[in-house]
Each structure stands twice: as C-alpha cells, then as structure tokens.
C-alpha positions in Angstrom: -7.7 12.2 -15.9 -6.8 15.2 -17.3 -9.9 17.8 -18.3 -11.6 17.3 -21.3 -10.0 19.7 -23.8 -13.1 21.2 -25.2 -13.7 22.7 -21.4 -10.6 23.9 -21.5 -10.5 25.8 -24.4 -14.0 26.8 -23.3 -12.4 28.1 -20.0 -9.4 29.7 -21.5 -11.8 31.7 -24.1 -14.3 32.8 -21.5 -11.5 34.2 -18.8 -9.7 35.9 -22.1 -12.6 37.5 -22.8 -12.8 39.5 -19.4 -10.3 41.4 -20.0 -6.3 41.9 -18.2 -7.5 40.2 -15.5 -6.5 36.3 -15.5 -2.8 35.1 -16.6 -1.4 38.8 -16.7 0.4 40.8 -14.9 -2.3 43.3 -13.4 -1.8 46.4 -11.2 -4.2 46.3 -7.8 -7.3 48.6 -8.1 -6.9 51.5 -5.7 -10.8 51.9 -5.7 -13.5 49.5 -5.0 -14.4 47.8 -7.9 -17.0 44.7 -7.2 -17.2 43.9 -11.2 -13.7 42.3 -10.7 -15.3 39.2 -9.5 -15.7 36.7 -12.3 -18.0 34.1 -11.7 -17.2 30.4 -13.6 -20.4 28.1 -14.1 -20.2 25.0 -12.3 -22.8 23.4 -15.1 -19.7 22.9 -17.5 -17.2 20.9 -15.3 -20.4 19.1 -13.8 -21.4 17.9 -16.8 -18.3 15.8 -17.8 -18.7 13.7 -14.3 -19.6 10.7 -14.2 -23.1 10.9 -14.9 -23.3 14.2 -15.7 -24.1 15.5 -12.8 -23.1 16.4 -9.1 -25.2 14.7 -6.7 -24.8 15.7 -3.5 -23.8 18.5 -0.6 -21.2 21.1 0.7 -19.6 24.3 0.1 -16.6 25.9 -0.6 -14.8 27.8 2.0 -12.4 30.8 1.8 -9.8 32.0 4.0 -8.9 35.3 3.4 -5.7 36.4 5.4 -5.3 40.1 4.0 -8.4 42.0 4.3 -8.2 45.8 5.1 -9.9 48.7 4.8 -10.0 52.4 6.4 -11.7 53.5 9.2 -14.3 56.6 8.5 -11.2 59.0 10.0 -8.6 57.0 7.6 -7.1 54.6 10.2 -6.4 51.4 8.1 -7.7 47.9 9.9 -6.7 44.5 9.4 -9.2 41.6 8.9 -9.2 37.6 8.5 -12.6 36.2 6.6 -13.9 33.1 6.4 -16.5 33.0 3.2 -18.8 30.1 2.6 -20.1 29.6 -0.7 -23.1 27.1 -0.7 -21.8 24.4 -3.4 -25.8 24.9 -4.8 -25.0 28.0 -6.1 -24.8 28.2 -10.0 -21.1 29.6 -10.4 -18.0 29.5 -8.3 -15.4 33.2 -8.3 -12.2 32.7 -9.1 -9.9 32.9 -7.4 -7.5 35.8 -8.6 -10.5 37.9 -9.3 -11.5 37.6 -5.8 -8.0 38.0 -4.8 -8.2 41.5 -7.0 -11.3 42.2 -5.6 -10.6 42.3 -1.8 -7.6 44.3 -2.5 -9.8 47.5 -4.2 -11.5 47.8 -0.2 -7.8 48.7 1.2 -8.1 52.4 0.5 -11.9 52.4 0.7 -13.9 53.7 4.0 -16.3 52.2 6.1 -18.6 53.6 8.8 -18.1 49.6 10.5 -16.7 46.2 9.9 -20.4 45.4 9.2 -20.7 47.5 6.5 -17.9 45.7 4.8 -19.1 42.4 5.7 -22.6 43.1 3.9 -20.7 44.7 1.2 -18.6 41.9 0.3 -21.6 39.4 1.2 -23.8 41.3 -1.2 -21.3 41.4 -3.5 -20.2 37.7 -4.0 -23.6 36.4 -3.5 -24.4 38.5 -6.6 -22.0 36.9 -8.7 -22.2 32.8 -7.9 -25.6 33.2 -7.9 -26.6 32.3 -4.4 -26.6 34.0 -0.6 -23.4 33.1 0.9 -22.0 34.2 4.4 -18.4 35.8 5.9 -17.1 35.9 9.3 -15.0 38.5 10.0 -12.0 38.1 12.5 -9.2 39.5 14.4 -5.5 38.9 13.1 -4.9 37.2 16.2 -8.4 35.2 16.6 -8.1 31.1 17.2 -11.0 30.8 15.3 -8.7 30.3 12.2 -6.1 28.0 13.7 -8.9 25.2 13.0 -8.7 21.3 14.2 -6.3 18.6 13.5 -7.1 15.6 11.4 -7.7 12.8 13.6 -7.3 9.6 11.0 -4.4 8.1 9.4 -2.5 9.4 7.1 -1.6 7.8 3.5 2.0 9.4 2.9 3.4 6.6 5.4 2.6 4.0 2.4 4.7 3.2 -0.5 2.4 3.0 -4.0 3.2 3.4 -7.7 1.3 6.1 -8.9 -1.5 6.2 -11.3 -1.1 7.6 -14.5 -4.7 8.7 -14.1 -7.3 8.9 -11.7 -9.3 6.0 -12.9 -12.4 4.9 -10.7 -11.3 1.3 -11.0 -8.5 2.3 -8.6 -10.8 2.7 -5.8 -11.7 -0.7 -3.7 -14.6 -1.3 -1.2 -13.3 -2.4 2.0 -15.9 -3.3 5.4 -15.8 -0.7 8.4 -15.6 3.4 8.6 -12.3 5.5 8.1 -11.1 9.0 7.9 -8.0 8.8 5.6 -6.0 12.0 4.3 -3.0 12.6 2.2 -0.8 15.7 2.4 0.5 14.6 -1.7 -2.3 16.5 -3.8 -1.5 18.3 -6.4 -3.5 19.6 -9.1 -3.4 22.2 -12.0 -4.5 25.6 -12.2 -6.7 25.1 -15.6 -5.9 28.5 -16.7 -2.2 28.7 -15.8 -1.2 25.2 -15.3 0.3 26.0 -12.3 0.4 23.8 -9.7 -1.8 23.9 -6.3 -1.1 21.7 -3.7 -3.5 20.5 -0.9 -4.2 17.6 1.9 -7.6 15.9 1.0 -9.5 14.2 3.9 -11.5 11.5 2.8 -14.2 10.2 5.8 -16.5 7.2 5.2 -19.0 5.2 7.2 -20.4 1.7 6.0 -17.8 0.4 3.9 -14.1 2.6 3.2 -12.0 3.0 0.3 -9.1 0.9 0.1 -6.1 2.7 1.5 -3.2 2.2 -1.2 -5.9 2.3 -4.3 -6.9 5.4 -2.6 -3.7 7.3 -2.1 -2.6 6.1 -6.0 -6.1 7.5 -7.5 -5.3 10.7 -5.3 -1.7 11.1 -6.6 -2.8 10.8 -10.3 -4.5 14.3 -9.5 -0.6 15.3 -10.2 -1.3 16.5 -13.4 -5.4 17.3 -13.5 -5.9 20.6 -14.5 -9.2 21.6 -13.2 -10.5 24.5 -10.4 -10.4 23.5 -7.0 -14.0 23.0 -6.4 -14.3 20.7 -9.3 -11.5 18.3 -8.1 -12.9 17.8 -4.7 -16.5 16.8 -6.8 -14.5 14.3 -9.5 -13.1 12.7 -6.4 -16.6 12.6 -3.8 -18.6 11.4 -7.1 -16.0 8.6 -8.3 -15.5 7.3 -4.8 -19.9 7.6 -4.3 -20.4 5.8 -7.3 -17.8 2.9 -6.8 -17.8 2.3 -3.5 -21.6 3.3 -2.0 -21.1 4.1 1.7 -23.7 5.0 3.9 -21.7 8.1 4.4 -19.0 10.0 2.7 -17.3 12.8 3.2 -14.6 14.8 1.1 -12.3 17.8 1.8 -9.5 19.7 0.0 -7.4 21.7 2.0 -5.5 23.8 -0.5 -2.3 25.9 0.4 -3.0 29.6 0.4 -2.0 31.8 -3.0 -2.0 35.2 -3.0 -3.4 35.7 0.8 -6.3 33.2 0.2 -6.9 29.2 0.9 -9.9 27.2 -0.5 -11.2 24.2 1.2 -14.1 22.8 -0.8 -16.1 20.6 1.5 -18.7 17.9 -0.7 -20.6 15.3 1.5 -23.5 12.8 1.7 -25.0 14.9 4.0 -26.0 18.6 4.3 -24.3 20.5 7.2 -20.9 23.1 7.9 -18.1 21.5 6.7 -15.5 20.2 8.9 -13.2 23.0 10.3 -10.0 21.0 9.9 -6.7 23.1 9.2 -2.6 22.2 8.9 0.1 25.0 9.2 1.1 25.0 6.0 -2.1 26.8 5.2 
C-alpha cells in the first residue's frame, strides 16, 4: 500500500524548506542547537488512514546510544537514553534532526546529568507539542537489555508476499496470541532507504490468522512512511478488520545513526512493552 503521492510531495517540500538537514551531507554541530529539531505533523498521515483518524493509545519509544556531553571541568561522559513521546502529541520528531540535535551536546557543558536530561525533555516537548519523558542510563546498564518476545515467530512460514498491504488479507480466528516477524521492511518517505524492524502483534478475544498476517506485513516492504505512521496503519487495519477485545502493535526498528525507535499502539493505555532484540 504505497503512501499517497500528495503526502510524499508535502513531506519532501516541507523538509526541503528546512534547509540542508535532510537528504544531504551535514557536518555535526559543535554548539548546542535546539533549532535542529524538526517536527512532522501526525495529522497529515492520519488523515489517510481508514476513517481518517487514529483511534487508540500509545507512545513512540526512542533509544539513544550515543549521548555525550561535558562535565563543568571539560571531562566527557557517555550515557544511553530512553525517550518516550506520547502518541497524543501533535508532531513526531524526524530522526535525522534528532540525531543532529543530540550530537550538538557533545561539546556542551552541563552541571549535572539532570540538567542535560531536563534540557532534552524541554526541547523535544516544545517540538512535538506535548510533554515527553527521558531516562538516562550508564553504558553497561541492564535496562537496555530488554525482554525477549514470548510468542510465535511467523518467519518459519512460507507464504507468497502480497503486492499491497490489503486489510482483506487479515482474517480472524478464535483465541489469544502474540505473533511476530523479523521480516518487516518499510521505506523512508524522504530518502526511500530501507528501515528494518521486528513487528509484534498481540491480541486477545480474537487473533489474526498467521499466514494472512505475515503476507500483510511483508507487503510493507516497499511502503514509504515514517516508522510511527506504519505502526498506526497496521494497528488501524487490524482493529477495523478483526475488532479484537485487545490489540497491541509494536515495531522494534533497528538503529540508525545511534538511534532506534519502537513505536507502540494499543487499544489500552499504559506503558509500551520493553521487548528488545539483539540486532537493535
């Protein structure tokens, strides 16, 4: 299911207006610069969903592996971060702009980790239009190890991939399930470069039939949309086709530029699952 051509034009033109940040070679900033952060409105992509709206809960969980700044005496420190952006925020933050912004801290001096943490929270909150949360961790913290997926991996199946992610491929069967695949690939709407992910679908009170679910997810292979938008489209199609009592969809995208993102959408409010896989 390719993204609407008009939306691609809008994204391309909007990002082009930002200047030399996206789709071009950019030197890292040596000065802390919150203006590097670039918002992308959620509303535009959501208007192309079935029904024109997203009806659910969730958050976008970013993992930042290359956080560094200077102590007052000039000594650098290294941290890892878990940034949570609520799905109710008006905007997402574009990943390359987030990378450039975080790298602009490298030569900046902070009195404490908490000062750095509050600065990031304030800057990102201002760009997305709602309060975000950030955890900071030491490089050897077990917190970043995550939890294995306890469910059925669909990659053992042999199916004929569909050309488009047609919701009609999704058929309901009785029961509860956790099903996942490591074969999810989507394309960046700006560069058309591939992004890889593990997609985890959990349902209660009705489940998607496995072969149809895998065919549907594999059809995103040439679909151009931001990570968060792909997950909302998958969630919406599953919800409208199957109407399960409970639905959770999370994509564990692999890292790029020291960042990975795990968008999560659910029919029930709460914190996102903490699944982590080795390739992230």
